[in-house]
Structures are given as structure tokens and as C-alpha cells.
N, C-alpha and C positions, 0 to 999 in steps of 0.2 A: 560695484556692478552686482546688480540682482541681491543675492542675499550674502555676498562675500566681498570683502576688503582684502586689496593686493598689494604688497610691499616688497620694495627690494632691500636687499642687505647683502653684505660681505661679512664675512666671519673667520676667524683663523682656522685653517686647515687641520692644525696640530702636528703637520709636518716639522720635522727638525730644521732650525735655522741653516741658510746656506752661509759659510763663511764669506765675508766680505758683500753681503747684500743686506742693506739696511731693512728692506720691507719684509715682513712675513708672507708666507704662502696663506692666500686668501681662497675662499670658498664663495664665489659669486653666485646669490641665490634669487629667487622669485617666490614669495610666500602668499598662501592664500588663507585667509581667516573669515570663520563664520560671523557674520555681523550680530547674530543673536546672542551668543556666548563666548566669542572669541576665540573658539578651539581652533586649532591650525587644522584645516582640510586636507592641504597637500604643500609640499615644497618642491621646487624644481633647481637643481643645480645645473646653472648655466655654463660655468667653467671653474676650474681649479687652477690658480696660477699666482706666482709672485710679482705684486705691481711694479713698474719700473720707476714710479715717483709716489709721493705721498699725497697728504691730503690736509686741509683746515684742522689741526689737531683738536679746536674746540666747536668748529660748526660744521664740519665736514663727514664724509665716510668715503670709503672706496666704490659705494653703490648709491650715490647721492639722487640720480634721476629717477624719477617717477615713471612707472610705466603707463602707457596709454592702451586705451581699449576702445573696439568698434564694436562692441555687443557679440563678436563672435571670435575674436582673437586678441591676444593681450601682445603688446609690442615694449620690449624692454631694450634699452642701452646701458650697456656697462663700458661705454667709452671704447678704450683701447682694448677691451676683451670682445668686443663685437656688439652687432644688433641680434636681438633673437626674438622670434615668434612662437607664441605657444597657445595652444585651444585652452578653452575655460576649465579644462579637467586636468591642465599641467601638463599635456603632451606637447613635446617640443616638434614645432612644425617647420621651421627652418633658422639658418645662422647666417648673418652675413659679417665678414671679417672687414674692418676699414683697411687693412693693410699699411698701418702705421702706428706708432707709439705716439700718442698725443703728449705735448709737453706745455704743461700750464703754467701760467703767472705764479711766482714764488710757490711752487708746489702746491696751489689752492686745491688741486684735484678737478676731476672731471664730473661733471653734475648736468650736463644739458641735455634734456629729454628731447626725444622726436616728436613731431606733429604729424597728424593724417590731413592729407588733402584730396579728397576723395578715395581713389584706389592707390595714392602714392603716399608713402612712408618717407618724410624728410627730416634728415638730421644734420644740424650745423655742427661742424667741428672747427670753432675757432680756436687757436692756440698759439703759441710766442711764433712759429714761423710755420709757413706752408698751410695756412687755413684754407678751410673748403667747405662745402654745403654737398651732401648726397643725397639722390633720392632713389627709392628702391620701390618694386613692386609688392605691394602689402601681401598677396596673395603667396607670392613665390621667394620673395629675397632677392630677385634678381635687380643689379644697378641697372637703372635707366639713365642716369645722367649724373656727372660730377662737374663742379665749377670752382675755381680759385676763389678764394676772398683776402683782400688785404685788410686783415684784422687780427688785432691781439686777442687775447684769450678773452672770451663773453660766456656769461651762462644764462642769458635771457631766452626763455620761449617764445619761440615766434608765433606771430599771429596768422592763422589762416582765416581768409574771408572773401566774399564774392563782391565785386565790383561790376555792375550789370551783368554780363553773361561772362565776366574774367574771374577765374579763382587766382587769387593771389596769396604767397606766402611771404609774410613780411618779418624781417629780420634785424634786430638790434645790432648795433656794432658803435663801437669808438669812432673808426674812421667815418662810417657812413650807416645810417638805417638804410636797408635795402628790400625790394619787392622782386620776388622771383614767380614766374610762371611753373607751378609743379610738374607740369607733362614734359617739358623739354628743357628748363632751366633758365630759360630767356629773361635778362636782367630787365626789369619793366620802368623802375624808378629807383633812385637813391636820393638821400639827403643827410648832408653833416650836420653836426650839431652836438651831440652826446660826447660826454667826458670818459674816462677810463673806468675798466672793471665794470662793464653793462651786464647787470644782474636781474632787474624786474622783467617781469613779462609785459608783452605788448598787448594792448587792448583797444577796441573800437568804439567810437560814440558818434552816430550819423555818419557823416563822410570823413571822420576824422579819425587817424589813426595816434594812439597816444603812446609815446616811448618816453622811458627816463633811465637816468644813470645817476648815481648819488655818492661816488667817491670824489675822485679829483676832476674839477671843472662840472660840477653837477649840473644837469639840466633835465626839465621837463619840456617836451614839445610836441604839438598838436601839429600832425601833418596831413594835409588835406588830399583823400583819395581821389582817383579819376583822372590823374596827370601821369606824362612820360618822362623820361630823361631825368637830368640833374636837377633836384629841385633846391638844392643849397642856396640859401640866401634870398630864396624869391617869396611870393605871396603864398606859395602853398604852406608855408608854416602859418597855421593861422594865429597861433599864441605860443608863448614859452614863458618859462619860469626858472630861476636857479634857486628858489625857496621852496621848501617843502618836498626836496626831493629826495626818494627813499634809497638807501644803497643796496641793501639786501631784500628787503620784503618786496613783492609784487603788490601792485596797486589793487583796489577793488572798485568796479564802475558800477552803481546802482540809481537808477531813476534820474540818470543825468549828472550825478556826483560823482566824483573823481576823487578817492579816499588814498592817502599814503600815511606809513608810518616809518620812522626812522630808526637806525640802530640804538638811539639814545631815547627812545620812547617818545618822540614828538609827532604829534599826529596832526594832518591838515585835511582840508575838504575845499576841492576847486569846483566849480562850474565848469563841466567837460566841453561844454560848447564855447565859452568864451574865456576860460581862464581866471574868472575872477574867484577870489579866495573867500570862501565863506567863513573859515577860520584857518589861522596858519600856524604851525609849529607850536600848537599848543602841548603842554606836557601832559602825558598819562600819570596817573598816581604812581605813587612810590618809587618813583625814578626808575621806571621800568627800562630794563636793557632787552633787546630782542631781535632776533634773527627770524622768526616765523613771519610768513605771509599772513594778512588778516583774512576773515571770511564772512561774507555776509549771509546770514539765514534769518528768516522770519523778520522782525524787527530790529535786530541788532548786528553789529559787525561785533564779531568776536576775535580779539587780539591776544594771543599767549604771548608768554615773555620767557625770558630763561629763568626766572625765579620761581616759576610754576603757578605764576597767575594767569587768569585769562579776564580780561577786561572786557564788558558788554557796554560798548558804546552804541547808543540809540542811533538808528539811521535818519540823517536828515540835516539839513544846513547849520544847526546849531549844535554845537558841542555837549552832548549829556552823557556822561559816565554813570551808567545806571547801576552798574554793580561791578565788583572785582571778585572772584572766585578764586582760591589759593589751593593748589594740590600739593600737599607737604613731600618735600624731597624728590620734586618733579623739576625737569629741564626740559624745556619745549624748544625745539629748533626746527623740526619739521612742520609744514603747513598743517591744518586742521581739514578735517571734512565733514560733510554733513549729510544724513538722509534721512528720510521719514521721521523728521522729529528727534533724531539722536545725533548728537555731536560727538566726533570719533577724533582724539588727540593721540599723537605718538610723541612721548618723551624718550630720553635717551636710555630708558630701562625698561617702560612699561607702553602698552597700547590699551587706551583707555577709551569707554563708551560712556557717555553722559546723557540721559534721557528725562524725559518729564516725570 
């Protein structure tokens, strides 16, 4: 945003371990870095606490959710540590406590970012029991509504989209994909069909919402907007696929093409309108393993990997890996970002800027 990058992190506070407690006390923080030189502009400590559960030791952290910005404020979810709003100068504006300690599947950790729907901030809190979605006034942090969800743990970033004069927040889920009215939480429609551990973000092409899961019972579904009620098993599902489904990485939609990459380094490209595969589960070079989501910028799809590689795949219906750049001793798990000709990469140990 502007001249700065904003990152969440959790670092050990240095406090002495508490006997009988497995987790170490953490400082939950939001950092602002200058895009020009990578210098730390400011950091804000949201909370100092001992987490009640862990996270995926290879692929997560205690602060996995990305911040959200509307150009005036930054909104950050630290899960059980609450939602926080900051000014762009790092000043704390409000805090909203969820009132519960989330319990995630297999202790994989909390990492679902909130989304903005006009003046409403919506946070999905899917866990192993008592899941819910909550909406806040973005200006004050006041809770507007809260609705129970019959869902196990999910990590999929919802889609905020307009259908006619109606604004919708479409959420992924193992039980059902659901759409809510952000003002009052009314359930607008729902559709079953995804599998377990829903992680990839939802996107829209034309009048279709594309939702995906890639773990147990993987499925990619294109659901037609503009309908109401339970759409499961109806012609509202325009097309679906059990191949080319990403587990962790979110998809990229560009010029009507829907790109997915699997954890094992298999890349696919679908026609978003019809589901026809231009190429399906083709292997990226060097047997790449990956968790990071790809990014479309300029003429390329950038695909970072756990081995410190960044594959440059030419955008289009034919698979063309134009180049592979390798960053020695780096491991990319976080998703990249791009702005004004510069690619920003966050590895396990460094923040990097790659420019022309």
C-alpha cells in the first residue's frame, strides 16, 4: 500500500517458559517496511500471550493471516488473539476479542484473514467445533452480527462480490460453500461439494464463483451466481473437476484462464467459463514442492517453491516455463506480491525485492 509493505509476525517474547505449557509466549506484531529499501518504518505489538495450541511446524506460524487495507486503515486478525485495526502510521484504533480460543484441525494453526465488504469487516472462524462467522463495523470494531456455521477447520479467504445491487460474502467450506449478506448475516445461498481442509481462496469469473479443495475428496466447482437457497446437486454448478485441484495454494484467474498449482508442483490451466483444461497436472521443473500461492504480473505467472525457486510461467493456454530463478538458501512459503515493476518475496528468513 503506497510506499510500504505490511507484514504480520509472531516472535518469542523472551519470557521464561511456563512449567507444563508446551507453547512459548509470543509477541503478535504488525510490521511496516519501506518498499524502496526494506527498512522497518514501524512495528506495532498487538498482543503478548502464550498460544493455547501450535501451528504447522513446516508451513505455518502463529501469525499466518495477511493484513487487509482499505487505504486508510489496516485490519489484522491474530485469530484467538483478536482482530485489530491500525492507522497507516501504526496507531492502534480498536481491538475486537472473539471471545473464544479456536481449536484447529491437527493443531495446524489459525490463519484465515478477514475481508472487507463495504464498511463491514467479515471474519470466518471455522474450527473443529462451534464454528462461526462474525461481522464488525470497520470504523469502530463493534460487532454487527454473528452466525454459527456447521463447518470443520477451513482457511479459505472469502470472496466479496456484487450480484446486481446485492453485495455478497462467499465463504468456502467442507460442508457447503455459503454466501452471506454482509449487513445482517442473512444466508443467501449454499452449495455442497468440496472436500476436507478447504484452503484456496475463492474467485469470480463472470457469473461464476470458483471454489476449490485439494486434500481429501478434492474438487473444483464453478457455482452460478444470482440464485437463492440450497444449490447442491442442481444446474447452478456449471462445471466441476476432481483433477488439477490445489491443496494449499490459491488459484490465479487471468483473462478467463484459471491456474492452479498443487503442493507437489503440478500446474493446470482451465477455461474458467467451461472447465475445459488447456493443460492438466503438468509437472513444473525440478520436481518442485510448494505451498506459496502463485501470482500473475505482467506476462508471467510467478510460482515460488520451497527450494527457493521462482518459476516464470508465461500466461496463456499453452504451458511455457520461460525461466526459473533460484535464491540460494531461501524457502518460500508465503505468497508473493508485486507493485510498480517490483516483485516482493518473503522467505522463512528474508524479505526480498526483485526489480528490473
